[in-house]
N, C-alpha and C positions, 0 to 999 in steps of 0.2 A: 797682527800681520796676516794678510790673506795668504792663501796657499801659494807655494812655489810653482810657478807655471812652467819652469824648465823641466820639471819632473813629469814625464808623460808615460814612462814605463818602469815598473818596479819589480825587482826579484825578491820574493819572500823565501827565507831559508826555513825549512821544516825541521822537526826534531827526530825523524827516523822511526825505527821500530819501537814499540812499547817495551820499556824495561822498568824494573823497580827503581823509582826515583825520578823517572821521566815518562809520565803516562800521557793519556790523551787530552789532558788540559791544554797542551800546546797545540794540538790539532784544532781544538775549539778556538783558541786565541788566533791561530793562523787563518782559520776559515773566516772568522769575524773580521779580521784585518783585511783579508782579500776582498770581501764583499764591500767593506767600507771604502777601500781605494777605488773599486769599480764604480761605486756611486759618484765618484769625483771625475769619472771619465778616464781614469788611468788604466793602462793595460797591465794586467797582473800575470807574472810568471811565478811558478812555484817549483822548488826542488825539494823532493822528499821521497824516501825509498819505501815508505809504508803503504802497501796497497789496500789495507783494511779500513782506512779512514776516509771520511767524506772530503777532507782537505785536498786529497789528490784526485778529486773528481772534477769533471768538466763543468759541473754546476757552480763550482767555486772559483777556479782559476781560468784565465784565457789560454794559458800555455802551461801544461803540467808535465814536469820532467821526473819520471820515476827512475831515478838514478842513484848510485851510491853517494852518500853525503861526504864529498871530498872536495878539496880545492881544485883538483883536476876536472871534476865534473862541472864545477861552477865555471871554470875557464872555458870549457867546451861550449857551455850554454851561451856565455857572453860572445864567443867567437861566432856561433851559429846566428845569433841575432844581428851581428854586424854583417856577416856574409850574405844573409838571405834578404831579398827585397820584400818578402812577405812578412818578415818579422821586424818589429821596431827595435832600435838599439836600446839596451837597458840603461836607464839614466841613474837609478838608485837601487840600493839594497836595504831591505829591512830585516835585521838579524835578531830583533828582540822578541819575536813570537815563537822561536823554536827552542826555547830552553837553553841549557848549557851547551848542547851540541852546536846550535847555531852561533852562539857567541864565540865559542872556541874556533869555529870555522872562519867566522868573520875576521877574527884576530889573526889567524894564520894567513888568510888571504891578504890582509893588510901588510903583514911582515914580508910576504913574498912579492909585494908590489902589484898585486892583481887589480885592485880597485883603481889605482892610479893609471896603470897601463891601458885600461879600457874606459877610462873617464867615468867611473861609477862612484856616486856619492853615497857614503854610509849615512842612513837616516834613522832617527829613533833612539840612537845612542851615540855617544862619543867614544871612539876606540880607547882613548885615554881613560875614560870612566870605567871600562871593563877592567883595565889594568889596575886602576886604583881600588876597585872593589874586590877583585878576585885574588890579587896578590895580598896575602894576609898581612905582610909587614907594611906595605904601602897603606893599607886600610887602617891598621893600628896607628901609624904615624899621623895620618890625616886626622883621625879622631882626636889625638892628643893636640894637634895644631889648632883645631877649632873648638877645643874645650868640651868635648863629649867624652864621658867616662867609658873606659874599656877595662876588661879583666887584665890582670897582670900577665904578661906573656913574653916569649922570646921566639925568634925565628930560628929554624935549624935546617941546614942543607946536608947534614951528615950525622952519623951516629955520635961523633964526639960533641958536636954543638947541641944535639938533642939531650945528651946526658948532662951537659953543663947547665942547660936550661932547667932540667928537672931538679937538679941539686939546688939551684938558686930559688925556684918558685915553691917547691914542696908539693907533696901529694894531698888530696886527689888532683889529678891533672886531666886536661882534655887535649887530644891531638887532633888538629884540623889541617888536612892536606889542602894545598892551593889548587885551584882550577878543577875541582871535582864536583859531582852532582849527587844529590840524595845522601850526603854524608859519607860517600864512598871512601873507605880506608881510614875513616875517623873513629875515635872511640875514647872511652874514659879509662884512666889508669888509677886504680885505688891504692895499689902498693908497688913498691920498688921491683919486686920479682916479676911483675907483669909488664914492666916498661919496655924492655928490649924488643919483645915480639910486637908490641903495639907500635913502637917507633918504626920498626922495619916495614910493617904493613902500610903505615902512613906515607913514608918516603917512596915506597914502590907505587902507591896509588896515584900520587901527584905527577902529572905529566912533566912538571919542572923539578921533581924530587925535592919539594920544599914543604915543610910543615910548620904550623904554629903550635908551640907548646904553651898551653894556657892554663891558668888557675881555674879549676872547675867550681862553678857556683851552683853545685847540686842543691836542689830543694828550693832555689829561688823561683819566682813566678816568671812565666814567659808570655810576651805579647808581640803582636805584629800590627803594623799599620800599612795600609795600601794607599799609595799617593799617586797623583797625576800632576805633571808639571808641563807648562808650555814654554815656548821660546821667549816669552815676555816675562818669564820668571814668576808667573802666577802658579801657586801650588794649592791643591785641594786634597783633603783627606777623604778617601772614599769610605773607609771602613776600619774600625778597630777590631782586632781578633784576639781573644784570650785563650791560652792553652789551659785546658782542664788539668793536664799532666804538668808537673813542674819541670824545671830545667833538668836535663839528663836524658830526655827522650826526644828524638828527632821530631821536628814539628809535623813532618809528613806522617809520623806514626802516633801523633798525639790527637786526642779528642779536642776539637777546638770549638769555641763559642763566639758568636758575633751578635750584637756588639759586646765589648768587654763588660763583664758582670761585676768584678770585684775591684775595679780601679777607682781610686779616689779622684775627684775632679782636679785637684791640684796636681796630682801625679800625671793625669792624662794631659793636662795643658803643658806640663814640662816635657812630656814625651813628644807631643805634637811639635813643640818648638824645636826640640832636638832633631826630630825627623826632617823637618823643613830645612834646618841648617845643614844637615848631612846631605840632603838631596841637592841643595844649591852648591855644595862644596865639591861634588864629584865630577863637575864638568858641565859644559853648556849643551845639555841635551833635552829633548822634549819627548815625553812618553810616560809609561807607567813604571812604578818602582815599589819594591817591597822592603820594609825595614823591620828588623827583629831586635827586640829589647829584652833585657832581664831586669826584674825588680826584686830588691831585697825585701821580703815580707816584714822584717823587723823594723826597718826605718824608711821604706819607700825610696831608697836610693836606686838610681837607674844606671845600667851600663848598656852600651850598644853591642849587639852580637854580630850582625852583618847587614849589608844593604845589597840588594840585587837590582841593577838598573835594567830590568826587563819585566815582562809579564811572567807570572809564576803559578805554581799550584794554588797559592793563596789568592792570586788575583782572579783565577777562574771561580774560586769559591766566593770571593767578594762580589764578583759580577752577578752571580746567581743569587747571592744573599741580599743584594741591594736592588737588583734590577738595573744597575748602572753598567752599561757595556764597556768595560775598561779597555779591552783590546780594540774595539771599534773606534773609540775616541782617541786612544793612543796612536792609532794608524793615521788619523787625521792631523793630530799634533805633529807627527813625524814629517808630514809634507808641508808644514809651515803654519797651519791654522793656530789661532789662540783659542783658549777655552770659551771666551765670551762670544766667539764667532760661530760656534757650533750649536746646532739645535739640541735641546734636551730630548733624548730619545723616548722618554717616558711621558712627559706632559705634552710634548710637541709645541708648546707655546712659550716656554722659558728657555734660557741658554743652558749649556752643559757646565757653566761655571757655577756649580752649586754643590754642597756637600749633602749626600743622602742622610735622611733621618729614619731610623727603624722603629716601628711600633710593634715589633714581633721579635722573636729570638731564633737564631740559626744554630744548629748543632751539627758538626761534621764528625763522623766516626770512621776511622780507616777500616779497610777490609783486608784481612791477612789470608794466606793460603799455606800455612806451615805444613798442613797434611800432605802437600805435594813434595816437600823437601825432607825426606826421612833423615833423621839424625841432625836436623838443623838446630842451632842454638835459638830457642824461642824467646829469649829475654830481649826486651826492647832497649835500645840505647841510641847512640849518636848516629848510627848507620841505619838508614830507612829500610824497612822490610815489608811494608804493606804493598799490595798489588792494586788497590783501588780504594774508593771511599764512597760514603753516602752522606747526603745532607738532608736535614729535616727542618721544617719551619713550624713553629708553634707560637701561641700567644705568650707562653712562659717557657723558661728553661726546661722544666721537668716534662712538659708536654712534648717539646721538641726532642728531648733526650729519648723518651719512650718511642716516639715515631722513628727516630734514627735506628734504634734497636730492631724495630719491626722491618726496617728497610734492608738489613744486612744480608739476608738470605743465608742465615745460619740456623734456621728453625727456632728462632726465639719470638715469642709473642709480645715482647716489650722488655722492660728491664726486670727480669725475674717473673715470679708468679705464673710459671708455666710448666712446673714439674721437672725442670732441668737444672735445679740448683745443686751446688756442691755442699755436702754436709760434713765433710771431714775438716775439722778446725785447723789441723796442722797444714793441710794442703792449702786452705784459705789464707792463713797467715803468711805462708811461704810465697803465695801468688801476689799478696799485697806488697811484700818487700821486693820481689823480683818481678817487675811488671812484664806481662805478656798480653796477648790478644784479648784475654778474658778478665783483665783486672777490674774493669767497670762492673762486671757481673759478680765478681768475688766480693767487691765492696758491699754490694746489696746483700749477698749471702751472709757476710760477716755480721751486718746489722740485724738481719733476720734471726741470727743465732745469739744475739745479745752482746756482741763485742762492742765496748764503749766507743763512741764517736771519736773521743780524744786519742784513743789507742790507734784507731785507723789513721787519723791525721798525722800522728807522730811517724808511723811507718811509711805512709805514702807521700807525705808533705803536700797533699792536695788541700786547697783552701777550704776552710771550715764552712763557708757559705754553700759550696757545692755539696759537701757531705750532708749538711742540714737538709738540703732539698731532697736528697735520696732517702734520708731518714724519715722524711714526711710520708714517702710511699709506704714504708714499713708500717707506720702508724695507721694509714688508711686501710691497709690489708687486714690488720688486726681488727679494726672497726667493722670491716665488711663481713668478717666471719661470724659476727653476731646475728646476721640476718639470713633469711632465705630469699630466693629470687622474688617472691611475691610481696614481701613486706619491706623491701629496701625503700627508704623515703626518697621521693623524687629529687629533692635538693642534694642529697648525699650521692645519688646515682649520677647526677649532673656534675658534681665535684669530681667523682672518679673519672668521668670522661674528660673533664677539663685537665686533669693531671695525666692524660695520655693513656689510661688503661684501655686495652682493647677488650672487645666483648669476650674473646676466647680466654683472656687472663681472668676476667670476672667469673666466667664459667668455671675455670679451674679452682679459683679461690673458694667459690661456693660449694663445689663438688656436686656430683649427681645431676648437673644440668648441662645442656649443650650450648655451643656458641649461638646457634640459631634461636634457641629459646631466650637467651639473654638479649639478642638482637630484637626479637619480637616484643619482649617486655619493655625494652628501651623505647621502641617506636610507639608502643601503647601509652607510655608516659610522656610522649611528645619531645623526647630528647633526640634532636637531629643534628647532624654535622652541618655547619654552614661554611661557606667559602669566602675567604678574604683576599683582597687584591694586594700583590706586592707592588707598592706604588712609589717607593723610595723617598717619599716626602711626607710620611705620616698623615696623608690625606689633606695636606695643606693646599695643594693644587690638584685639579682633577687629572687622573692618569688615563692614558689611552691604551695601555698595554694589557692584553688579556692573559694575565699571569697570576695564578691563584694557589692558595694553600688552605687546608681545612682546619677548623677549630670548633669549639663548642661555645657559642656566643649568641647574641640576639639576631643581628642583621646578616643576611646572606647577600654578598656583593656579586656573586656569579649568576647572572640572569641567563638561562638557556634561551637560545634563539629557536625559531620555527624551522630552521634549515634541516635538510637531511644530513646527518653527521655520522662520522665513524670515529671510534676511539682506537688509537694505536697504543698497545701496552709495551713499554720499554723493557730493557733487560737488567735494570738495577745496577749494582756496583760492578765494576770491572773485576774479573777474577780469572784465574788460569782456567781455560776451557770456555770461557764466555767473555770475550773482549770487545774491542771497539768495532769489530766487523758487524755486530748486531745493531750498534748505533747507526752505522752507515746505512743498514737496511731500513731502520726506522725512519731516518730522514727521507730516504727515497719513498717510503710508504706514505709519509705525510705529503710530500710534493705531488705524488701520483693522485692521492685522494683530492687534493686541492684542484689539480688540473682536470679531474673528472667531475667537478661540480659539487663535491662534498665539503662540509665543514670538517676540518681535520683537527682532532683533539689528541693531545699527547699526555700520557701519564708516566712519569718516571722520577727517580730520586737521585740520579747520578749527576753531581755538579760539574764533572769534567767534560761533558759531552755536548755535541752540537744539537742533538734532539731536544735538549732542555734549554736551548736558547729561546728567549721570550718571543722572537719574531720568526721562529721556524714553523710552528703550528699556528692554526687560527686561534687556538686556546690551549694553554699549558697548565696542567695541574701538577705542581711539584709535590708529589705525594709518594708514600711507600707503595711499591707494587705488591701490596699485601691485601688479602681477600677483602677484609672489611672496608678498606678505603676504596678499592676498585668498585665494589658493589654499590657504595653510596654515590660515587660519581656517575655510574651508569643509571641509577635511579633518578638522579637530577637531570642528566642530559638526554636520556632516552634515545640513544643512537640507533641507527638501522642495524648496526652490528659492531663487533669488536675484532680487530686484527691481532691474532696471537702468534702468527707465523714468523714475525720479524724480530721478536724480542728474546730469542733463545729459549732456554729451558724455563726461565723465570715466568715468561708470559704463557708458555705452553702449559705449565702446571695449573693455570687458571681455567683451562678449556672445559674440564669436566664440570666444575661448579657453575660456570657460566651457562653451560648447556642445561644443567639441572634447573636453573631459575628461568629458563626460557629465553636466554639472550642468544642472538644469532652469532655464530662464529663465521667470520668472513673468510672464504677460501675452503680448504679441506675441512670436513666435519670432524668433530671430536671423536666420533665412533671410529672413523677411518684412521685418524692419527693414533688412536689408542691401540689399534691392531699393530701398527709399526713399533710403538713404544713397548708393548707387552711382548717380551722376547718369545714366549711360548706360542702365543697366537700367531705371531709373525712367521715363525718357522712352519706352523701348520699351513699358512697361506702359501709359502714357497713350495711346500710338498704338493699342494693342489695344483699349482702353476707349473709343476715339473721343473723347478729351478733348483740346481744343486746348492746345498748349504752344509756347513760342518755338522756332524752328528751332535745332538744336544740332549739335555734333559733339564728339568726344573726341580729345585729342592727348596724345602722350607726350613730345614735344619741340617746340622752337620752329618747326622747318620744317613739321611736321604742322599746328601751330596756325595758321600763316599760310594754308595751303591751306583749312583748315576755315573760318576767319574770312571768307575771300573767297567761300566757298560760301554761308554763312548771311547775310552782309551786315553791314557796319558800321552803327552802333556795336555792339560786342559786349561781353558780360559774361563776364569770365574768372574761373573759380573752381575750387578744388580740391574733391575729395570728402572726406567725414568731418571736417568742421571745424564750429566753432560761432562765432556772433557775426560771421559774414561774414569770418572770418580769411583774409587774402590775396586777397579779392575786389577786382576793379577793373573800371571801364568804360573801354574803349579805342576810339579812333576811326581808327587807321591801323596799318599793318604794323610800323612802327618801335616804336611804343608797345607793341604786342602782344608783339613779340620780347622787349623788356625785362621786361614783366610775367611772361611764361612762364619766362624764365631765372631770375628772382628767386624765383618760386613753387617751381620744382623744386629750387632751391638750398636753400630753407627747409624744404621738405617732400619730401625725396628719395623716389623710388619711387611718388609720387602721380601720378594721372592728372589732366589738366586738362580741365575742361568748358568749351566755348565756346558761349554762347547768343547768339542775336540779341537785342539789348537793345531792348525796346519803349519807345521814346522818348516822353515825355509821356503815358505810360499812368497810369491810377489804380491804387492798390494797396489790397488788402483781404486779410483772413485769416479763417479759421474754425478754431475748436477744437471737437472732438467726442469723444464717448465711444462705443466700440463694444463689444458683448459677444459678437460672433460671429453674433448673430441680428438684433439691432436696433442702430440708430445714433441717438444723441441729439446734436443740435447744441447745444453748450454756449453758444456765442456767435459772432456775426459782427461783425468790426470793420472800419471803413473808415479808411484813413490819410488825414490831411489833406495830407501831402506826397506828391508824385508817386512813381512807381516809380523806383528808382535810389538812394533813401535807405534804409538798412537799417531793417527793421521795428522794431528796438529803439531807433532814433534818431528814429522818426516819432511825431508826435502822432497818436493813434488814437482813434476815437470808437466807443462801443458804445451802442446798436446802430448799423448803418449809417445815414447821414443823407442821402445824395444819390443813391445807386445805384437805378436803376429796378428794379421787381419782377422783370423778366425776368432781370436780372443776379443778384439775390440767390437766385432760384430755381435758376439754373444753379450757383451756388456750393454751394448745399445738395445739389443732385443729384450734383455731382462729389465732394463730401465723402463722401457715402454710398457711391458707386461705389468710390472709392479705399479706404475703410475695409473694405469687403467683399472687394475684390480682394487686399488685403494681410492679410486675416483678422486685423484689429487687435483685440486684447483689452486695452482700456484707452484711453489717450489718443492723439489724432491732431491735429496742427496743420498746416494747409495755407495756403500763401501764394498769392495770386492777383494777376494783372495784368489790368486791364480797358482795352481800347482799342476805340473805336468800338462800345461796348456788347457786344464779344465778350470772353468770359472765358477767360483762359489760366491754366494751373496752372504756377507757378514751382517750388515744391518742397513736399514733405510730410515731416513729422517725426513718426514714431510714438512719441512720448514726451511727458512733461510739457514745457510751453513756458513762455516768459516771461509769456504773457498769461493762462494759466488762473487763477493766483492773483488777478489783476486782475479777471477776469470773475466769479470766485467771490465777491469782495468787493462788486462792483457789483450783482450779482443776488441776493446774500445766499443762496447755495446752496453746500453743502460738496462741490464737484465732485471734488476730489482724493480725498476719503474714498470717494465713490461709485465712482470709477474704480479705486481700490486694491482695493475689495471685489470688483469685477468681475474684475480681474486675478487675484485670489486664488481665483476660482472659487466664492466663497461666495454671490454674489448676481447677479441679472440686472437689466437696466434696468427691467423691468416691476415690480420689487420696490420701486422708489422713486417717491414722489410729488414731482415737481419743480415748485416754484412760484417764478417770478422776481419780485423785488420792486422793480425799478428804475423810478422815475418820471423822465421826461426822459432825459438822456444822461449817460454817464460818459466823461471824457477821460483817456487815459493820457498823462502829460506826461513826456518824457525830461528828465533832469537831467544836465548836463555839468560837468566839473571843469576847464574851460579856464583858470580863474584860477590854477591851479598851474603852468601852462605859458604865461606871458604871450607867449612868442615864437611860439606856434603859432597859425596861422590857423584860425578857426572855419569849417570847411567840412565838408559831410556827403556821404557816398557809400555804396557798398554794404558798406563795412566799418564795424562798429559802434564808436561812440566814447563813448556815454553811460555814466555810472557807476551811475545809479540812476533811479528814477521816482517820480512822485507821481500821485495820483488827484484829479480835480476834477469835481464834479457840476454840471451846468447844467440849468435847467428846459426851455429850448428853444433853437432856433438863432438867435434874436434876441439871445442873450447877447453883450454887447460883447467879452468875453474871447475867445469862439469866433470872432467876426467878425474880430478882429485876427489871430488865428492863421491863418484861412483866407486873409486878404489876403497874409500873408508866406510862403505855403506853399513856394514854389520858391526862396526867396532863397539858401539855403546849399547848394543842389545842386551837387555837384562830381563829379569822377571818382573 
């Protein structure tokens, strides 16, 4: 059936701020869906309160509404579109792109009669299908009716029903609340004594106070299938995904592998048939769907866990894994097209009615931030705790696994072999039994120490095939230690690289050689990385998409052009302190480079983001933002320069090495960025410029730190150089606390210097963002924090423009911003943090790069600031070439959003280390707004050390 021509204007509901369990994979899906509908000539409106994402940018939607995600907001938008002659009436709503938040909103609006009242059609999902899949009892009954196996379970709406269910089924049990996301409120109960507390938590977490009490199939294998279905009932399987971790760990916290590695063909066919049957049974809808199964390793029997009639975390992964743009196609199916009527986005010559075939392996590893949640229960279970993820592509599972470890940004050079292994056997065995963020590394450590593979399998329940693969790395390491660098046989060296070993791992295993020496020796032996295309059809048809991954093989499929090109380095996995705002900046960097006549090349490893969409850059390398990989891409492509300013600390950390090998840094030079990053040198610069700053000193050990602290005066702020999101920062008030803080810091970040500042107690905090072109400086925006100094800027409510600072203070902030921009010869962006005490302005720090706040200010003022900054960095424009008109009426408030509900045992306290996972934007007319007044009243409540 061709598209429904009655749909001319569609509202897409976004997912709101980033929280644990609902991250930027939905912004990726929503952005892709919006662009897909615009291709069809449809007007797209977007509601989403998240200012940090590209989804809420004018390059994505025709009408973007940065409003709280509520039915009232939706109704206001529908009314505005009817009342205004400039706006088209909204004909349809697409709720499947915004995660659980959007589905729940859609359902609530349906119950309140909003869609019917305004004549809006719900597309992409049947509202009944949401009910069938989210209501645990309806889902269980439906599975029984269609003959699909499910675990034994009972529904409970009260304590009494819950206890009766537990008695009937027996322990271990799993509690699954209805209508929640990321496993919120769910958990395993191994014994009777734990049951009451777990049941209470589940009943409270469910908006309908309903839980499913289910037999726990711990140790069974877990699989997912990603499907697409059209209104003609054609169904295709896009991808099979296998969880490396067995049942018992939320799939968002599991290492996952695509395609499935240990699934027998008979079991796969059975799973396929059941998934198709399930999808057809949940209602008449067209779009994407994710189905989760569990398989008993003893006899291959299958049970269904759940079905999600929307795009999901896994569909973002499956899109990047296969190159098949699920959200883009799902949006077209939602407006009536059938699969065989849509062009295949990869080959451009065949239809979208095909199932991708992979001739490579994908590994996803989650990224956790337990260090930000002091006292958190670090054991993984049914409730998701990771804040981001990385994906890696290799020819084999083990190569992809090592590349994923290199992508994580936790200072690992691969899977072990980097001097950071654990050698305490009790700690290792405990970590194998109680899975946490490091279990993968502990498996390797256990094997290195000679723990038998069967013992590891028994305690972890991880399939033997995966363990054998890791055991092979241990054997290769033992073999390597027989050689020195100059006598490693060429074929053995080649094998090591095929198994994903980085040059720095090989250097560590050999001892007494450097990474560069290994690199040079490898090049001398002719062992070079080649690049393969992600073509989704195992090279059966020629692919048109410039989307690559590296491996060690014969043929290189990435042929560099003669164009002048720039490489944009991405920000790696989402984590606290470095989130989606840097992806927003990278996308604008790519667009600006393309508009300026450059070939724009992206390097990144985050599957959730828009910057890693295959049609965003001219060429995408889905690779770790890890020195060895970046270096070889640069050698192949020979760009005119590399942009490091837009990818947060991840990209910035590469600037020194790039400069050393003669690669041009586009924008501010490494030397000048380094002055800002090195706390000591920066304070010396402020002294020269006659700009006030808190008294400080630098220490390399605890003894020196105590001397410095007594000189500058307590309380002091202790912090390392070269970190993001306030990592490791703390406020201390005496020698004893200082010693502990410094010893811990230098243990976590060896070789770092510690800066000790006098902490300006009860000072106000503010910040400025600016753009400099070397001649002129433009103040992008100045924000005043509601909370006092001492709470990280990312955790503060911040108001644009400033609301209570006297003019003398804002003038000083502007003057210092211009002075610093000129002294550092900034080309591009600069963020400066200020503390104000007794109307005197002190500079705390300066960051010559994209910041967390620039996307927020760009949305609030409706000015494409990153695009302007990128063109200035590229040298194709000056500030005077742009006419900048700010459009904000009243004030915009940046609201931090926390995920403390995932860690009920953690105290909500705020200090210099960032803890928020995302942010929202809220517009107010004036300072009499009751919302603002309440914020101002509570401003110091959570301040801690």
